[in-house]
DRENBA-994657 format. One record per residue (C-alpha): residue number from 1; residue in one letter; x, y, z. Coordinates in steps of 0.001 Angstrom, whole numbers, plus 500000, padded with zeros to 6 digits. Example, Ala and Ser with C-alpha at 12.3 -4.5 7.8 and 13.67 -1.06 7.14 Angstrom:
    nr   rest       xx       yy       zz
     1      a   512300   495500   507800
     2      s   513670   498940   507140
end
This chain:
    nr   rest       xx       yy       zz
     1      x   490816   923325   598601
     2      x   493285   925579   596815
     3      x   496146   923419   598032
     4      x   494383   920292   596736
     5      x   493795   921882   593334
     6      x   497431   922956   593099
     7      x   498608   919426   593984
     8      x   496239   917906   591452
     9      x   497384   920273   588731
    10      x   501042   919470   589441
    11      x   500286   915759   589293
    12      x   498399   916191   586014
    13      x   501287   918259   584623
    14      x   503745   915508   585551
    15      x   501490   912880   583927
    16      x   501302   914997   580774
    17      x   505061   915302   580615
    18      x   505447   911569   581191
    19      x   503033   910765   578394
    20      x   504827   913187   576113
    21      x   508355   911973   576798
    22      x   507847   908231   577426
    23      x   506865   906409   574244
    24      x   506191   903063   575966
    25      x   508597   901407   573574
    26      x   512188   900168   573467
    27      x   513924   899123   570247
    28      x   517480   897826   569969
    29      x   519611   896430   567173
    30      x   523164   895217   566754
    31      x   525845   893746   564560
    32      x   525181   891205   561846
    33      x   526378   887829   563169
    34      x   526657   884249   561822
    35      x   523476   882271   562501
    36      x   525496   879056   562247
    37      x   529132   878322   561453
    38      x   531312   881267   560360
    39      x   533494   878967   558186
    40      x   536595   881027   559008
    41      x   535143   884348   557799
    42      x   536630   887272   559752
    43      x   535059   890649   560448
    44      x   538203   892768   559928
    45      x   536955   896356   560234
    46      x   533653   897986   561134
    47      x   532160   901479   561194
    48      x   529024   902277   563227
    49      x   527774   905733   562298
    50      x   524812   907441   563987
    51      x   523054   909683   561497
    52      x   520103   910672   563699
    53      x   518961   910178   567276
    54      x   515711   911790   568397
    55      x   512361   910012   568255
    56      x   514017   907673   565766
    57      x   517574   906431   565351
    58      x   519378   905949   562044
    59      x   522522   903871   561704
    60      x   524901   903510   558769
    61      x   527097   900453   559368
    62      x   530005   899358   557166
    63      x   531476   895855   557610
    64      x   534642   894553   555971
    65      x   534706   890743   555829
    66      x   537594   888475   554841
    67      x   537449   884761   554027
    68      x   540623   883668   555760
    69      x   540500   880190   554227
    70      x   541387   878742   550835
    71      x   537917   877199   550388
    72      x   534508   878464   549303
    73      x   532130   879359   552133
    74      x   528423   880106   552418
    75      x   527556   881831   555692
    76      x   523998   882272   556918
    77      x   523951   885558   558841
    78      x   521350   887369   560948
    79      x   520821   891040   561666
    80      x   518768   891515   564860
    81      x   516092   894082   565704
    82      x   514427   893678   569092
    83      x   511203   895503   569997
    84      x   509912   895733   573581
    85      x   506572   897173   574699
    86      x   506601   898287   578304
    87      x   503380   900304   578653
    88      x   499857   899174   577820
    89      x   497623   901849   579339
    90      x   495635   904146   577012
    91      x   497337   907459   576340
    92      x   500716   906084   577407
    93      x   501285   902991   575314
    94      x   503228   903022   572069
    95      x   501347   903880   568891
    96      x   503086   900870   567355
    97      x   500873   898515   569375
    98      x   497743   899819   567654
    99      x   499476   899812   564260
   100      x   500442   896156   564674
   101      x   496809   895304   565372
   102      x   495868   896657   561935
   103      x   498478   894553   560057
   104      x   497114   891157   559067
   105      x   500411   889359   559838
   106      x   500262   890522   563466
   107      x   496526   890982   564100
   108      x   496085   887530   565657
   109      x   498294   888660   568552
   110      x   497761   892420   568783
   111      x   494057   892874   567942
   112      x   492043   893696   571094
   113      x   488378   894209   571898
   114      x   488663   897306   574068
   115      x   491418   899836   573274
   116      x   490298   902074   576141
   117      x   491657   899530   578642
   118      x   495129   898436   579640
   119      x   495522   895899   576827
   120      x   498183   893685   578416
   121      x   495774   890907   579449
   122      x   493859   891084   576170
   123      x   497086   890455   574250
   124      x   498055   887696   576676
   125      x   494723   885988   575970
   126      x   495575   886067   572244
   127      x   498503   883743   572985
   128      x   495924   881059   573897
   129      x   498163   879569   576544
   130      x   501300   879549   574393
   131      x   504540   880912   575846
   132      x   505576   882424   572521
   133      x   504482   882848   568918
   134      x   506891   882396   566027
   135      x   506187   883602   562513
   136      x   507809   884914   559353
   137      x   507062   888539   558510
   138      x   507772   890831   555574
   139      x   509908   893950   555261
   140      x   506734   895886   554408
   141      x   505136   894721   557686
   142      x   508045   896256   559590
   143      x   508235   899416   557491
   144      x   504597   900071   558417
   145      x   505693   900436   562057
   146      x   508830   902503   561358
   147      x   511496   899772   561126
   148      x   513577   899922   557927
   149      x   516559   897671   557164
   150      x   518530   897705   553897
   151      x   521659   895634   553233
   152      x   524126   896080   550363
   153      x   527225   894153   549374
   154      x   529626   896059   547119
   155      x   526744   898453   546293
   156      x   524406   895602   545264
   157      x   521334   895020   547433
   158      x   521501   891793   549427
   159      x   518425   889624   549131
   160      x   516924   889087   552577
   161      x   515856   885420   552489
   162      x   513402   885661   555372
   163      x   512550   887700   558436
   164      x   511911   885618   561525
   165      x   509929   887013   564469
   166      x   509319   885576   567941
   167      x   506723   887286   570142
   168      x   506526   886634   573884
   169      x   506144   888200   577311
   170      x   509423   888357   579206
   171      x   510652   889671   582539
   172      x   514409   889907   583014
   173      x   514105   891350   586543
   174      x   510922   889918   588148
   175      x   512140   890642   591687
   176      x   512595   894360   591028
   177      x   509572   895489   593037
   178      x   509674   899293   592510
   179      x   508631   898845   588858
   180      x   506668   896529   586648
   181      x   509523   895062   584609
   182      x   507517   892695   582422
   183      x   507585   893554   578716
   184      x   506126   892183   575514
   185      x   509016   891446   573161
   186      x   509344   890951   569415
   187      x   512725   889415   568613
   188      x   513271   889903   564880
   189      x   516071   888430   562736
   190      x   516778   889442   559145
   191      x   518314   886301   557597
   192      x   520714   886501   554620
   193      x   523192   884176   552925
   194      x   526634   885362   551826
   195      x   528933   883376   549563
   196      x   532693   883854   549887
   197      x   535369   882755   547446
   198      x   538772   881680   548811
   199      x   540655   884616   550387
   200      x   537893   887017   549318
   201      x   537573   890403   551031
   202      x   534193   892127   550708
   203      x   532280   895073   552158
   204      x   528697   895094   553416
   205      x   526715   898236   554204
   206      x   523675   898158   556503
   207      x   521230   901059   556770
   208      x   518843   900866   559712
   209      x   516041   903159   560882
   210      x   513888   902419   563940
   211      x   512219   904126   566918
   212      x   514458   905185   569793
   213      x   513729   904950   573508
   214      x   512298   908251   574751
   215      x   511591   909087   578383
   216      x   511979   911756   581031
   217      x   509964   914284   582999
   218      x   511468   917767   582884
   219      x   514451   916411   580984
   220      x   513726   914651   577717
   221      x   516080   911700   577290
   222      x   516714   909647   574149
   223      x   518539   906338   574132
   224      x   519307   903477   571737
   225      x   521100   900218   572505
   226      x   523364   898362   570056
   227      x   524665   894792   570590
   228      x   528243   894161   569478
   229      x   528898   890514   570300
   230      x   526932   887257   570332
   231      x   527386   883617   571281
   232      x   528148   882947   567615
   233      x   530634   885540   566365
   234      x   532862   885963   563358
   235      x   536250   884301   563458
   236      x   539262   886062   564992
   237      x   539762   889573   566305
   238      x   538473   892864   564956
   239      x   541341   894936   563537
   240      x   539502   898215   564106
   241      x   536075   899408   565235
   242      x   535098   903002   564373
   243      x   532243   904861   566094
   244      x   531091   908105   564441
   245      x   528587   910558   565914
   246      x   527625   914211   565792
   247      x   528801   915599   569139
   248      x   525510   917463   569666
   249      x   523296   914547   568681
   250      x   524656   911381   570276
   251      x   527120   910227   572904
   252      x   528371   906604   572817
   253      x   528233   904410   575932
   254      x   530883   901690   575739
   255      x   531756   898676   577919
   256      x   534405   899582   580491
   257      x   536876   897183   578876
   258      x   536752   899444   575782
   259      x   538629   902211   577579
   260      x   541574   902405   575143
   261      x   540719   904414   572033
   262      x   541834   907223   569740
   263      x   539536   910176   569117
   264      x   539319   912357   566008
   265      x   537127   915152   564658
   266      x   535643   914666   561181
   267      x   534352   917869   559578
   268      x   533611   920468   562226
   269      x   531431   918554   564704
   270      x   531578   914799   564092
   271      x   533491   912701   566589
   272      x   535221   909477   565551
   273      x   536377   906915   568113
   274      x   538756   904224   566919
   275      x   539286   900937   568782
   276      x   542086   898658   567587
   277      x   542616   894898   567914
   278      x   539558   893969   569965
   279      x   537695   890694   570461
   280      x   533908   890960   570528
   281      x   532431   888646   573139
   282      x   528932   887355   573806
   283      x   526688   890016   575379
   284      x   529071   892910   574603
   285      x   526777   895922   574258
   286      x   527111   899604   573524
   287      x   524521   902368   573323
   288      x   524009   905974   572315
   289      x   522173   908675   574194
   290      x   521138   912242   573588
   291      x   519837   914260   576532
   292      x   517994   916918   574581
   293      x   516673   919449   577077
   294      x   518135   920706   580333
   295      x   515402   921709   582786
   296      x   516473   925056   584203
   297      x   515291   926899   587275
   298      x   511546   926464   586764
   299      x   509613   923324   585893
   300      x   508519   923287   582289
   301      x   511021   925946   581210
   302      x   513912   924414   579305
   303      x   516752   926059   577457
   304      x   519525   924107   575817
   305      x   523031   925369   575176
   306      x   525999   923200   574300
   307      x   529475   924642   573884
   308      x   532443   922761   572600
   309      x   535887   923458   571219
   310      x   536995   920556   569008
   311      x   539780   918476   570519
   312      x   541661   919035   567267
   313      x   542311   922671   568316
   314      x   544515   923606   571268
   315      x   546923   926266   572611
   316      x   544570   929124   571737
   317      x   545794   932660   572458
   318      x   545752   936141   570956
   319      x   547723   939374   570945
   320      x   544881   941067   572861
   321      x   541215   940658   573702
   322      x   538293   942389   575366
   323      x   538020   941418   579046
   324      x   534484   942642   579780
   325      x   531989   940135   581183
   326      x   528765   939606   579261
   327      x   525517   937960   580330
   328      x   523036   936068   578161
   329      x   519589   935675   579707
   330      x   517417   932596   579149
   331      x   520465   930447   578497
   332      x   521395   927227   580326
   333      x   524935   926011   579822
   334      x   525784   922320   580024
   335      x   528890   920435   579089
   336      x   528744   918044   576138
   337      x   529987   914533   577092
   338      x   532507   912842   574831
   339      x   531920   909217   575862
   340      x   530416   907202   578706
   341      x   531192   903743   580070
   342      x   528817   901166   581541
   343      x   528629   897388   581911
   344      x   524935   897317   582850
   345      x   523194   898320   579620
   346      x   519751   896800   579378
   347      x   518011   896194   576036
   348      x   514735   897718   577205
   349      x   513362   900356   579540
   350      x   511257   899159   582475
   351      x   508046   900361   584074
   352      x   506722   903901   583686
   353      x   510005   905800   583556
   354      x   510529   909362   584625
   355      x   514093   908860   583344
   356      x   515940   906299   581240
   357      x   517230   903703   583713
   358      x   520544   903132   581919
   359      x   521438   906834   581973
   360      x   520953   907139   585722
   361      x   522668   903962   586825
   362      x   525560   904384   589232
   363      x   527605   902175   586912
   364      x   527551   904733   584076
   365      x   530472   907150   584096
   366      x   530593   909997   581568
   367      x   533866   911431   580318
   368      x   533696   915120   579440
   369      x   535747   916958   576862
   370      x   538904   918310   578453
   371      x   538465   922012   577788
   372      x   539033   923330   581294
   373      x   540206   926706   579996
   374      x   536828   927316   578372
   375      x   534837   926288   581440
   376      x   536897   928620   583633
   377      x   535401   931506   581658
   378      x   531747   930439   581876
   379      x   529358   930747   584822
   380      x   525711   929663   584783
   381      x   523027   930695   587226
   382      x   519405   931628   587818
   383      x   517996   935096   588403
   384      x   514295   935291   589255
   385      x   514001   931636   588179
   386      x   515403   932447   584729
   387      x   518545   930617   583571
   388      x   521442   932726   582366
   389      x   525097   932406   581356
   390      x   527837   934883   582140
   391      x   530878   934940   579860
   392      x   533945   936177   581669
   393      x   536277   938087   579368
   394      x   533665   937937   576634
   395      x   536186   938643   573861
   396      x   538555   935826   574865
   397      x   540095   934002   571851
   398      x   538584   930726   573111
   399      x   535139   931924   572081
   400      x   536090   932246   568418
   401      x   536221   928443   568216
   402      x   532840   927825   569822
   403      x   530801   925599   567503
   404      x   527600   925631   569562
   405      x   524660   923544   568511
   406      x   523598   925491   565449
   407      x   522690   924996   561832
   408      x   524270   927040   559091
   409      x   520830   927251   557498
   410      x   519418   929159   560474
   411      x   518677   932813   559904
   412      x   521312   934929   561585
   413      x   518906   936908   563723
   414      x   515378   935491   563436
   415      x   514397   933339   566418
   416      x   517913   932078   567025
   417      x   518007   930342   570409
   418      x   521463   928800   570418
   419      x   524652   930722   571186
   420      x   525989   929914   567751
   421      x   527760   933073   566548
   422      x   526859   935094   569619
   423      x   530346   934536   571044
   424      x   533492   935903   569417
   425      x   537104   936972   569747
   426      x   537333   940765   569971
   427      x   540734   942471   569908
   428      x   541344   944714   572912
   429      x   543727   947503   571848
   430      x   542936   951156   571184
   431      x   541847   951850   567635
   432      x   540454   949429   565026
   433      x   542895   946604   565762
   434      x   544973   946421   562570
   435      x   547864   944028   563214
   436      x   546154   942163   566068
   437      x   546111   938378   565753
   438      x   544784   935120   567135
   439      x   546981   931999   567390
   440      x   546092   928314   567744
   441      x   547348   924820   567008
   442      x   545623   922171   564884
   443      x   546247   918561   565871
   444      x   544589   917228   562686
   445      x   544823   918409   559079
   446      x   542020   920531   557637
   447      x   541168   921262   554016
   448      x   538795   924189   554666
   449      x   538678   927114   557079
   450      x   535354   928792   557878
   451      x   535020   932295   559358
   452      x   532067   934444   560374
   453      x   533191   938062   560405
   454      x   532301   940765   562926
   455      x   530438   940673   566227
   456      x   527242   938747   565427
   457      x   525803   938665   568941
   458      x   522996   940928   567694
   459      x   522129   942859   564556
   460      x   522902   946137   566332
   461      x   526322   944907   567504
   462      x   527174   943680   564013
   463      x   526097   946889   562252
   464      x   527962   949184   564659
   465      x   531199   947261   565218
   466      x   534288   947293   563035
   467      x   534831   944287   560804
   468      x   537930   942747   559295
   469      x   538454   943659   555628
   470      x   541654   941677   554924
   471      x   543084   938794   556938
   472      x   546458   937064   556752
   473      x   546753   933366   557633
   474      x   550293   932266   558513
   475      x   551663   928798   559168
   476      x   554076   929312   562052
   477      x   555647   925930   561178
   478      x   556311   926916   557579
   479      x   553698   924600   556017
   480      x   552895   925415   552396
   481      x   549277   926564   552660
   482      x   549514   928900   549635
   483      x   551765   927231   547018
   484      x   551038   929992   544468
   485      x   552160   932864   546704
   486      x   555536   934530   547077
   487      x   555704   933111   550594
   488      x   553906   929709   550521
   489      x   553397   929678   554303
   490      x   551358   932928   554178
   491      x   547850   933356   552737
   492      x   546352   936848   552364
   493      x   542695   937336   551497
   494      x   539763   939709   551747
   495      x   536902   938712   554050
   496      x   533239   939537   553453
   497      x   531813   942038   555952
   498      x   528334   940457   555947
   499      x   526827   937883   558314
   500      x   527437   935077   555830
   501      x   530012   932306   556080
   502      x   533460   932869   554534
   503      x   534999   929644   553221
   504      x   538733   929327   552467
   505      x   539950   926191   550682
   506      x   543274   925892   552455
   507      x   545218   922673   552964
   508      x   546337   923190   556564
   509      x   548401   920308   558018
   510      x   548556   919789   561769
   511      x   550596   922613   563266
   512      x   550563   926173   564640
   513      x   548778   929033   562870
   514      x   548124   932746   563191
   515      x   545255   934819   561762
   516      x   546096   938518   561599
   517      x   543758   941462   560975
   518      x   545499   943233   558086
   519      x   542851   945839   557201
   520      x   539563   946936   558769
   521      x   536190   948322   557738
   522      x   535726   950877   560528
   523      x   532418   951081   562360
   524      x   531069   953441   565005
   525      x   532463   950977   567575
   526      x   536201   950644   566880
   527      x   536631   947080   568246
   528      x   537089   944427   565523
   529      x   535810   940886   566116
   530      x   535746   937470   564480
   531      x   532611   935607   565588
   532      x   533473   932071   564597
   533      x   536475   930209   563190
   534      x   535901   926595   562176
   535      x   537572   923878   560142
   536      x   536680   920915   557984
   537      x   538934   918371   559659
   538      x   540163   915224   557959
   539      x   540673   911845   559609
   540      x   543797   910473   557947
   541      x   543032   906800   558519
   542      x   543096   904590   555442
   543      x   540208   902243   556210
   544      x   538026   904986   557695
   545      x   538496   907140   554588
   546      x   537604   904143   552428
   547      x   534406   903517   554385
   548      x   533371   907166   554074
   549      x   534083   907066   550343
   550      x   531847   903994   550009
   551      x   529006   905748   551833
   552      x   529374   908942   549781
   553      x   529384   907057   546489
   554      x   526339   905063   547570
   555      x   524251   908093   548540
   556      x   525145   909911   545300
   557      x   523410   907171   543308
end
């Protein structure tokens, strides 16, 4: 009897997790494309920027179009949003299904007599024998269910002429017996008209918000698919495609043919991928995913830690450092992926998923950040079913550049789960460490340097340890980082000995640098540490900078 109860409880727990993490809903979007002839209009450059990816996904997309002809052109274009419902049982199905039933435009299809049942057949009966239902809907109808689309051309809102919606049951893989792969789909097209003068170049901004795909038992997984190419595409080749994402929030999945790219860091934690001279083809798809929680040691106990040294920093060393190992309990380390590749991205999730199918396909290959030196100093394990991380040589200079998943707004000590400023470089000589230094190389220019002073692993460690009082920043390549100083390649400054962020507005070109401890505020523990050193990196790409300027000016309005 006890064994039966235990089994039943485990099954109920798994069902609860499934209901919590699987939202019974898949939503995808994609590029704006010509709904008829393109009349020689070329999509020259494009930026796809992921602003958020959790229960919802937010995209900022910037298009640059060029009329490559000497004639006037009027192009009818469509922006797609596809919604798929793949669970109809009570307690598991998407809340959007019930919301649609309350909207008059959709009630003829989605209203049901008995909500306590699996409502698939009730909805099918509403079709009255039809294979599909086509109708025009309003932007307000879609906003009511969490789908928002705004389009602007040169900062002026584009009038959406109509929104077309086709509703039908579809099954892309009917022979896949392990799962019920039939879904109810809503294929939505936002239709606009754009007039082009001869040789005109114009910019269009699209802002999209919609639900993401959420699934997973034990590991919560979030996924959103984005279509790049269609049967009807813009004329010619794309000069450049830019993908921007927060490294801790989203990882892009690209087609395998998109394996040639350049990667940059924008700010301190935004990744930018640049693809040059590519041709978008029909059915070219990409996606983004964010695996939020790593199940560790015991079911239901999840701790998330993500460590990353920006690829724009390399050749890190120091004059000395503390070589004592340090363990952090209740911490689960996992590597943050840079990019993944797959040719089998599906627009919707099937069945009752314990995981997102696309993320566990054998065709998906993730590429990790190449920071082997860092990973050589980290070991993760479980003691008494509790996850933990051991940092070998805990004062190694590598740890000063850790930008773990943290928010600057978080309190320094209250309820802080992430590693954040709990790692640091600590000099390893006798005495307070005056004259000790850390060296590194920047591969991109930065216009700000950020430093957290002291050992901030705990309040006690910070209060007792010595802290830098004056630092000296030196360009080892002779770059002029301090044009007002006697020696322009040297910058000398005081540093605040509190747990707050120190910001230095320094124009630091790509090159080699040294930060030296020039004076110290002595504590009861003589070792001096710098918890975190970060940079506001710049991507020196003309079109990318122009697209970011357009977005900044728009949001300031």
